[in-house]
MILOBA-504341 format. One record per residue: residue number from 0; residue in one letter; x, y, z of N, C-alpha, C in turn. Coordinates in Angstrom, 1 decimal. Last residue first. Layout:
  pos  code  n_east  n_north    n_up  ca_east  ca_north   ca_up  c_east  c_north    c_up
  NUM     A       X        Y       Z        X         Y       Z       X        Y       Z
...
% end
This chain:
  pos  code  n_east  n_north    n_up  ca_east  ca_north   ca_up  c_east  c_north    c_up
  197     T    53.1     57.9    23.2     52.8      59.3    23.7    51.5     59.7    23.0
  196     S    53.5     54.6    24.5     53.3      55.5    23.4    52.9     56.9    23.9
  195     G    53.7     53.0    26.6     54.9      53.7    26.3    54.7     54.7    25.2
  194     R    51.5     50.6    25.3     52.2      51.1    26.4    53.5     51.8    26.0
  193     Q    49.3     51.7    22.7     50.4      50.8    23.1    51.1     51.5    24.3
  192     P    45.8     52.4    23.2     47.2      52.8    22.8    48.2     51.8    23.4
  191     P    43.3     50.1    22.0     43.9      50.8    23.1    45.4     51.2    22.7
  190     T    41.3     50.9    19.1     42.3      50.1    19.8    43.0     50.8    20.9
  189     L    39.6     52.4    17.6     39.0      51.7    18.8    40.0     50.8    19.5
  188     A    41.1     53.3    15.5     40.3      54.3    16.4    39.8     53.6    17.7
  187     R    41.9     51.0    14.4     42.9      51.8    15.0    42.2     52.8    15.9
  186     I    39.5     50.0    13.4     40.1      49.3    14.4    41.2     50.2    15.1
  185     V    39.1     52.0    11.4     38.1      51.8    12.5    38.8     51.1    13.6
  184     H    41.3     51.7     9.7     41.1      53.0    10.4    40.1     52.8    11.5
  183     D    41.0     49.0     8.8     42.2      49.4     9.5    42.0     50.7    10.3
  182     I    38.5     49.2     7.4     38.7      48.4     8.6    39.9     48.8     9.5
  181     L    39.2     51.0     5.3     38.2      51.3     6.3    38.3     50.5     7.6
  180     T    41.2     49.5     4.0     41.5      50.8     4.6    40.5     51.2     5.6
  179     D    39.7     47.3     3.1     40.8      47.1     4.0    41.2     48.3     4.7
  178     L    37.9     48.7     1.4     37.4      48.0     2.6    38.5     47.7     3.6
  177     Y    39.6     49.5    -0.6     38.9      50.5     0.3    38.4     49.9     1.5
  176     E    40.3     47.0    -1.6     41.3      47.9    -1.1    40.7     48.9    -0.2
  175     P    37.7     45.9    -2.5     38.5      45.3    -1.4    39.6     46.2    -0.8
  174     E    35.4     48.7    -2.8     36.2      47.7    -3.4    37.1     47.1    -2.3
  173     P    32.1     49.5    -1.6     33.6      49.5    -1.4    34.3     48.3    -2.1
  172     L    29.8     50.6    -4.1     30.1      49.8    -2.9    31.6     49.6    -2.8
  171     G    29.0     53.8    -5.2     29.7      52.5    -5.5    30.1     51.8    -4.2
  170     L    27.4     55.9    -4.7     28.9      56.1    -4.8    29.7     54.9    -5.1
  169     H    24.7     56.3    -4.3     25.2      55.7    -5.6    26.7     56.0    -5.8
  168     F    23.8     56.9    -1.8     24.1      58.0    -2.7    24.8     57.5    -4.0
  167     V    23.3     54.4    -0.6     22.2      55.4    -0.8    22.5     56.5    -1.8
  166     L    25.8     53.2    -0.6     24.7      52.6    -1.3    23.6     53.6    -1.6
  165     R    27.4     54.8     1.0     27.8      54.7    -0.4    26.6     54.0    -1.3
  164     H    26.0     54.4     3.4     26.1      55.8     2.8    26.5     55.7     1.3
  163     Y    26.3     51.7     3.8     25.0      52.2     3.4    25.0     53.7     2.9
  162     L    29.1     51.7     4.2     28.5      50.8     3.2    27.2     51.4     2.8
  161     P    29.6     53.5     6.4     30.1      53.8     5.0    29.5     52.9     3.9
  160     G    28.3     52.0     8.6     27.8      53.3     8.0    28.3     53.6     6.6
  159     Y    29.8     49.9     9.5     28.7      49.7     8.6    28.2     50.9     7.9
  158     F    31.8     50.9    11.2     32.1      49.8    10.3    31.0     49.7     9.2
  157     L    30.6     53.0    12.6     31.9      53.2    11.9    32.1     52.1    10.9
  156     D    28.4     51.9    13.8     28.2      52.9    12.8    29.5     53.1    12.0
  155     L    29.7     50.1    15.6     28.7      49.6    14.6    28.6     50.6    13.5
  154     A    31.1     51.9    17.2     31.8      50.9    16.4    30.9     50.4    15.3
  153     V    29.0     53.2    18.5     29.8      53.9    17.6    30.6     53.0    16.6
  152     D    28.1     51.0    20.0     27.2      51.6    19.1    27.9     52.5    18.0
  151     L    30.3     50.5    21.6     30.0      49.5    20.5    29.0     50.1    19.5
  150     N    32.9     52.4    22.6     31.5      52.4    22.5    31.1     51.6    21.3
  149     A    35.5     51.0    24.6     35.0      51.4    23.3    33.5     51.3    23.2
  148     D    36.6     50.3    26.9     35.6      51.3    27.0    35.1     51.7    25.7
  147     P    38.7     48.6    26.2     37.6      48.0    27.0    36.4     49.0    27.1
  146     H    39.7     48.8    22.8     39.7      49.4    24.1    38.5     48.9    24.9
  145     L    40.4     45.6    21.3     39.7      46.9    21.3    39.8     47.4    22.7
  144     Q    42.0     43.5    21.9     42.1      44.0    20.6    41.4     45.4    20.4
  143     G    41.8     42.2    24.3     42.7      43.4    24.3    42.9     43.9    22.9
  142     Q    40.0     40.2    24.6     41.3      39.8    24.1    42.3     41.0    24.0
  141     E    37.8     41.7    25.3     38.3      40.7    26.3    39.7     40.3    25.9
  140     Q    37.3     43.0    22.9     37.7      43.7    24.0    38.3     42.8    25.1
  139     A    36.6     40.8    21.3     37.8      41.5    21.0    38.2     42.4    22.1
  138     R    34.2     40.1    22.6     35.3      39.1    22.7    36.6     39.8    22.3
  137     R    32.8     42.4    21.9     33.1      42.1    23.4    34.2     41.1    23.5
  136     M    32.5     42.0    19.2     33.3      43.1    19.7    33.7     42.9    21.1
  135     R    30.8     39.8    19.1     32.2      39.7    18.6    33.1     40.8    19.1
  134     Q    28.6     40.9    20.3     29.2      39.8    21.0    30.6     39.6    20.5
  133     E    27.9     42.8    18.4     28.3      43.2    19.7    29.0     42.1    20.5
  132     F    27.2     41.1    16.2     28.3      42.1    16.1    28.8     42.5    17.5
  131     E    24.9     39.9    17.3     26.1      39.1    16.9    27.4     40.0    16.8
  130     E    23.3     42.2    17.5     23.7      41.4    18.7    24.9     40.5    18.5
  129     I    23.0     42.8    14.8     23.7      43.8    15.7    24.2     43.1    17.0
  128     R    21.6     40.6    14.0     23.0      40.8    13.5    23.8     41.8    14.3
  127     P    19.1     41.1    15.3     19.9      39.9    15.6    21.4     40.0    15.1
  126     R    18.4     43.6    14.0     18.8      43.5    15.4    19.5     42.3    15.8
  125     I    17.9     42.9    11.2     19.0      43.8    11.6    19.4     43.6    13.1
  124     L    15.8     41.0    10.9     17.0      40.9    10.1    18.2     41.7    10.7
  123     R    13.8     41.4    12.8     14.1      40.0    12.4    15.4     39.9    11.7
  122     E    13.6     44.1    13.5     13.6      43.1    14.5    14.1     41.7    14.1
  121     R    13.9     45.5    11.0     14.7      45.8    12.1    14.8     44.7    13.1
  120     V    11.8     44.3     9.5     13.2      44.3     9.0    14.2     44.5    10.2
  119     H     9.6     45.0    11.1     10.0      43.6    10.9    11.4     43.5    10.4
  118     D     9.6     47.8    10.8      9.7      47.2    12.1    10.2     45.7    12.0
  117     A     9.2     48.0     8.1     10.5      48.5     8.7    10.7     47.9    10.0
  116     L     6.6     47.1     7.8      7.7      46.3     7.2     9.1     46.7     7.9
  115     E     5.4     49.3     9.1      5.3      47.9     9.6     6.4     47.0     9.1
  114     P     6.1     51.5     7.5      6.6      51.4     8.8     6.5     50.0     9.4
  113     D     7.0     51.8     4.4      6.1      50.9     5.1     6.6     50.7     6.5
  112     R     9.0     53.2     3.1      7.6      53.6     2.9     6.6     52.8     3.7
  111     L    11.3     52.0     3.9     11.2      53.4     4.1     9.8     53.9     3.9
  110     A    11.0     49.4     2.9     10.7      49.6     4.3    10.6     51.1     4.7
  109     D    11.8     49.7     0.3     10.4      49.4     0.6    10.0     49.7     2.0
  108     A    14.6     50.0     0.7     13.8      51.1     0.1    12.3     50.9     0.4
  107     I    15.1     47.5     1.8     15.4      48.7     2.6    14.6     49.9     2.0
  106     L    14.5     45.8    -0.4     13.8      45.7     0.9    13.9     47.0     1.8
  105     G    16.5     46.6    -2.2     15.1      46.8    -2.5    14.2     46.8    -1.2
  104     A    18.8     45.7    -0.8     18.6      47.1    -1.1    17.2     47.5    -1.4
  103     L    18.2     42.9    -0.7     18.3      43.7     0.5    18.2     45.2     0.3
  102     P    18.3     42.1    -3.4     17.0      42.0    -2.6    17.1     42.9    -1.4
  101     A    19.8     44.0    -5.9     20.0      43.4    -4.6    18.7     43.3    -3.8
  100     H    19.7     45.4    -8.3     19.0      44.2    -8.2    19.1     43.4    -6.9
   99     S    21.2     47.7    -7.9     20.0      47.8    -8.7    19.1     46.5    -8.6
   98     P    23.5     46.9    -6.5     22.4      47.7    -5.8    21.1     47.7    -6.6
   97     P    24.3     43.5    -7.0     24.5      44.9    -7.4    23.3     45.7    -6.8
   96     S    24.8     43.8    -3.5     25.3      43.8    -4.8    24.5     43.0    -5.8
   95     L    24.3     43.4    -0.8     23.9      44.7    -1.4    24.3     44.8    -2.9
   94     F    25.4     41.0    -0.2     24.0      41.1    -0.1    23.5     42.4    -0.7
   93     G    28.1     41.7    -0.5     27.5      40.7    -1.4    26.0     40.8    -1.4
   92     I    28.4     43.3     1.7     28.5      43.9     0.4    27.9     43.0    -0.6
   91     V    28.3     41.2     3.6     27.2      42.2     3.6    27.2     42.9     2.2
   90     A    30.7     39.9     3.1     29.4      39.2     2.9    28.2     40.2     2.8
   89     A    32.5     41.9     3.7     32.4      41.4     2.3    31.1     40.7     2.1
   88     L    32.0     42.0     6.5     31.7      43.1     5.7    31.6     42.7     4.2
   87     Q    33.1     39.5     7.2     31.7      39.8     7.4    31.2     40.9     6.6
   86     T    35.8     39.6     6.4     35.0      38.5     5.9    33.5     38.9     6.1
   85     R    36.6     41.8     7.8     36.8      41.8     6.4    35.8     40.8     5.8
   84     M    36.3     40.9    10.4     35.4      42.0     9.9    35.5     42.1     8.4
   83     D    38.3     39.0    10.5     36.9      38.6    10.7    36.0     39.7    10.2
   82     T    40.6     40.5    10.1     40.3      39.4     9.1    38.8     39.1     9.3
   81     A    40.5     42.1    12.4     40.5      42.7    11.1    40.1     41.7    10.0
   80     L    40.6     40.2    14.5     39.4      41.0    14.3    39.4     41.6    12.9
   79     D    41.5     37.0    14.9     42.0      38.2    14.2    40.8     39.1    13.8
   78     G    40.1     35.0    15.9     41.0      35.6    16.8    41.7     36.8    16.2
   77     T    38.1     34.2    14.4     39.4      33.5    14.2    40.4     33.9    15.2
   76     D    35.0     34.1    14.2     35.9      34.5    15.3    37.2     33.6    15.1
   75     P    32.4     35.6    12.0     33.4      34.6    12.4    34.3     35.1    13.6
   74     H    29.2     36.1    11.9     30.4      36.8    12.5    31.4     35.8    12.9
   73     P    27.7     35.1     8.8     27.8      35.1    10.2    29.0     35.9    10.6
   72     A    26.4     35.1     6.1     27.0      36.3     6.7    27.1     36.2     8.2
   71     S    25.2     32.7     5.1     26.3      33.4     4.4    27.0     34.5     5.1
   70     I    23.3     31.8     6.9     24.2      30.9     6.3    25.4     31.6     5.8
   69     D    21.9     34.0     7.8     22.3      33.0     8.8    23.4     32.1     8.2
   68     A    21.2     35.1     5.3     22.2      35.7     6.1    22.7     34.8     7.2
   67     A    19.1     33.3     4.5     20.4      33.4     3.7    21.5     34.0     4.5
   66     E    17.1     33.9     6.3     17.7      32.6     6.3    19.0     32.6     5.5
   65     H    16.7     36.6     5.7     17.0      36.2     7.1    17.7     34.8     7.1
   64     L    15.9     36.5     3.0     17.2      37.1     3.4    17.7     36.7     4.8
   63     A    13.4     35.3     3.3     14.5      34.7     2.5    15.8     35.2     2.9
   62     E    12.1     37.1     4.9     12.4      35.8     5.5    13.5     35.1     4.7
   61     L    12.1     39.3     3.1     12.7      39.4     4.4    13.0     38.1     5.0
   60     V    10.5     38.3     1.0     11.9      38.6     0.8    12.7     38.7     2.1
   59     V     8.0     38.2     2.3      8.6      37.0     1.7    10.1     37.2     1.6
   58     A     7.6     40.8     3.1      7.7      39.8     4.1     8.3     38.5     3.6
   57     G     7.4     42.0     0.5      8.4      42.4     1.4     8.7     41.4     2.5
   56     K     5.0     40.9    -0.4      6.2      40.6    -1.0     7.4     40.9    -0.1
   55     S     2.9     40.0     2.5      3.3      40.9     1.4     4.6     40.3     0.7
   54     P     2.2     38.2     4.5      1.2      39.3     4.1     1.6     40.1     2.9
   53     W     2.7     34.7     4.4      3.2      36.0     4.4     2.2     37.0     3.9
   52     W     1.2     32.3     4.4      2.4      32.4     5.2     2.9     33.8     5.4
   51     R    -0.9     32.6     2.7     -1.2      31.9     3.9     0.0     32.1     4.9
   50     Y     0.1     33.8     0.5     -0.5      34.7     1.4    -0.9     33.9     2.7
   49     I     1.1     31.5    -0.8      2.0      32.5    -0.3     1.4     33.4     0.7
   48     T    -1.3     30.2    -1.4     -0.3      29.5    -0.6     0.6     30.5     0.0
   47     K    -2.5     32.0    -3.1     -3.1      31.7    -1.8    -2.2     31.1    -0.9
   46     K    -1.0     31.8    -5.4     -0.9      33.0    -4.6    -1.5     32.8    -3.2
   45     S     0.3     28.4    -5.6     -0.7      29.5    -5.8    -0.4     30.7    -5.0
   44     V     3.5     27.4    -7.0      2.4      27.4    -6.0     1.4     28.4    -6.4
   43     G     5.9     27.5    -8.4      4.9      26.4    -8.7     3.9     26.2    -7.6
   42     A     7.7     29.5    -8.2      7.8      28.4    -7.2     6.8     27.3    -7.5
   41     R     6.9     31.1   -10.3      8.3      30.5   -10.3     8.4     29.4    -9.3
   40     A     4.3     31.8    -9.5      4.5      31.1   -10.8     5.9     30.4   -10.8
   39     A     4.8     33.2    -7.1      4.0      32.0    -7.1     4.3     31.2    -8.4
   38     I     6.3     35.4    -8.1      6.9      34.4    -7.1     6.2     33.1    -7.1
   37     G     4.4     36.6    -9.7      5.6      36.1   -10.3     6.3     35.1    -9.4
   36     E     2.5     37.3    -7.7      2.1      36.5    -8.8     3.4     35.8    -9.5
   35     I     4.0     39.1    -6.2      3.6      37.8    -5.6     3.2     36.8    -6.7
   34     T     6.7     40.5    -8.2      5.3      40.5    -7.7     5.0     39.1    -7.0
   33     V     9.4     42.6    -8.9      8.9      41.3    -8.4     7.5     41.5    -7.9
   32     R    10.3     45.1    -9.4      9.5      44.5   -10.4     9.0     43.1   -10.0
   31     G    11.8     45.9    -7.2     10.7      46.6    -7.5     9.8     46.0    -8.5
   30     Y    14.1     44.1    -7.2     13.1      44.0    -6.2    11.8     44.6    -6.6
   29     G    15.1     42.7   -10.3     15.1      43.8    -9.4    13.9     43.8    -8.5
   28     E    15.3     40.5   -11.9     14.4      41.6   -12.4    14.6     42.9   -11.5
   27     E    17.2     38.7   -10.8     17.0      38.8   -12.3    16.3     40.1   -12.7
   26     G    17.1     39.0    -8.1     18.4      39.0    -8.8    18.2     39.2   -10.3
   25     C    14.4     38.6    -7.6     15.0      39.9    -7.3    16.3     40.0    -8.1
   24     L    14.2     35.9    -8.4     13.5      36.9    -9.2    14.1     38.3    -8.9
   23     D    15.7     34.7    -6.3     16.1      34.5    -7.7    15.5     35.6    -8.6
   22     L    14.2     35.3    -4.1     15.5      35.8    -4.2    16.0     35.7    -5.7
   21     A    11.7     34.0    -4.7     11.7      35.4    -4.4    13.1     36.0    -4.6
   20     A    12.5     31.3    -5.0     12.0      32.0    -6.1    12.0     33.5    -5.9
   19     T    13.3     30.7    -2.4     14.2      30.6    -3.4    13.8     31.4    -4.6
   18     L    10.8     30.9    -1.1     11.9      31.8    -0.7    13.0     31.8    -1.8
   17     I     9.3     28.9    -2.5      8.9      30.3    -2.5    10.0     31.3    -2.2
   16     A    10.7     26.6    -1.8     10.6      27.0    -3.2    10.2     28.5    -3.3
   15     D    10.2     26.5     1.0     11.6      26.7     0.5    11.6     27.2    -1.0
   14     H     7.4     26.0     0.9      8.0      27.1     1.6     9.3     27.5     1.1
   13     S     7.3     23.6    -0.5      6.7      24.8    -1.1     7.2     26.0    -0.4
   12     K     8.6     22.0     1.4      9.1      22.1     0.1     8.6     23.3    -0.6
   11     Q     6.9     22.2     3.6      8.2      22.7     3.7     8.9     22.9     2.3
   10     S     4.6     21.0     2.5      4.5      22.4     2.9     5.9     23.0     3.0
    9     R     5.5     18.4     2.3      5.1      19.1     1.1     5.1     20.6     1.4
    8     R     5.9     17.7     4.9      7.1      17.7     4.0     6.7     18.5     2.7
    7     Q     3.3     17.9     5.8      4.3      18.7     6.4     5.5     18.8     5.5
    6     P     2.0     15.9     4.3      1.6      17.3     4.2     2.7     18.2     4.7
    5     N     3.3     13.2     2.7      3.4      13.9     4.0     3.1     15.4     3.8
    4     P     1.1     11.3     0.6      2.1      12.3     0.8     2.1     12.9     2.2
    3     P     0.4      7.9     1.8     -0.1       9.2     1.3     1.1     10.2     1.5
    2     K     2.0      4.9     0.7      1.8       5.9     1.8     1.3      7.2     1.2
    1     T     0.6      2.2    -0.9      1.4       3.4    -1.0     1.0      4.4     0.1
    0     M     0.8     -1.2     0.0      0.0       0.0     0.0     0.9      1.2     0.0
% end
């Protein structure tokens, strides 16, 4: 006797297909041109299925990015803060590239017009990454790589602010050489002075 399909497995398969379709379409067409209808068609599901789990396109893309960021943009800890921040910032730049078709850039723009979506972006996508950043910075402080009194809110802005500044004003996302210089300057500003230095 053949077993009936497992509804839970089928639901998870549809769920994953929808998230993949959303990111793929953003990359191909740009966030602004993506529609729920298009996502449904690419994923092989109905619009009703999508709306059962998410209230909007932004919510779909947000969850897809949340899952992708967990895999692709963690905060490593090799013991070398500069190397770890280079790895992490490069991953963030990847999420913002190319700006015209990056799902994250489109989601940020959408959130500027939708306060509810902005709240979800902040709480689900941004705040957990800030907490991970702060944990990594505290370990750097414990290891003497950063001043114990370094303001971690300021550190966050110094590391990430230039990326979003360049994104918003179409200045071009940092190239590797610029990124290295940025990281060196930020760490130098947050590093305790060497003993005997004046």
